[in-house]
Steps between C-alpha positions, in 0.01 A plus 500: 500500500635841400406831665527829314341843514277687260244778473126446533269680257286763672132414535190686390438697821858621531483635146156649565617698803814616316278642225276657765796683655618627163148609404465687828809704406337603172165584662675697775671710234166569330333585832780737606485682169124553512490581872787749501453645153478877544682617191372589154850535361564246224874507568444395862266228377769369265751490786253303714437254219873454444568437870215250530610319183855475634365344821319231301796446267732466799273245668462280193847538342770666709423330832500145352826571315669648807374246754527205258172379649190696406277801563389645833213255549729205431765621744236550770356148459841338443459368148723563200571432134761249394621456144811419301476848347360710783503844335331372185232323705426815703455690175265237357295469821454868577508689171128470430381549859718805569404659166134435580513664844698800379256544211208459742628774728563737209153425359315548827688817585446640152126435508468615860685823427269564204169456681577592862384862455167403346236545768179387330567147381180339625445251222708265291397681181634829634823327591541367147450849358798624700737227383679582178621259232850458644356413839267250333796325335684493833197346672465242219868405519484485879195269484670272247819476706298433815316215330825350370672528840198345673502207255874439552461503878200265477695248290797546734285420805352190333849369423604545864185334636492199270863424409674272747831686478326840556670656200291788374436610144734798550767272651500293182505801266786668687703178553518568872361372829315680778626330816519520877814684612618194687655171399327180607656161547400251236550127558523290191533126476748420228394182330739397226375252244757294311417300187571130527482197278353166601537158347197277513542129454288357230278220626378241249210281598481153346267209540661175602344178372 
């Protein structure tokens, strides 16, 4: 019997709470902007958007590359990425999600800044009249990206729940693993099978008179 050590793939709930922590960062940024927004200066708005985008970019890209583990939620819950090409895997895993959240923040802030001074939006029809064509395209693109992200996360969750090795859809696409930040002892029975040749004696039955 041989004992060695290896990583265990993170389960569904660990991944779920990691995503919850990262989502809370995004929603906190949105809340702080809306709650403390007192300026009508577009330059100040651009600075805010840039700072918030850098926070998201740092969480999804810089922090995993610096820590060689993962984002803030992963560090808090002690899980990490492992891969033969770590930097490439981080790029594959987080490019779409980070772009989506940065685009979401820009879209929401842009729309919010456009309609926040309108005081008589009592109906949906009145709201539509105050949204120009560019804003409509932004909303359409945002809706499409949201649907695509939701579908990817749904497929990802189904892979984790029903595959025995708990490899997710994103794990497979990025050629990486999402594992517990701890090595576990694995006991394996080594059974070695050798080919062998046997000689069977031929038995001839005869009738004796």
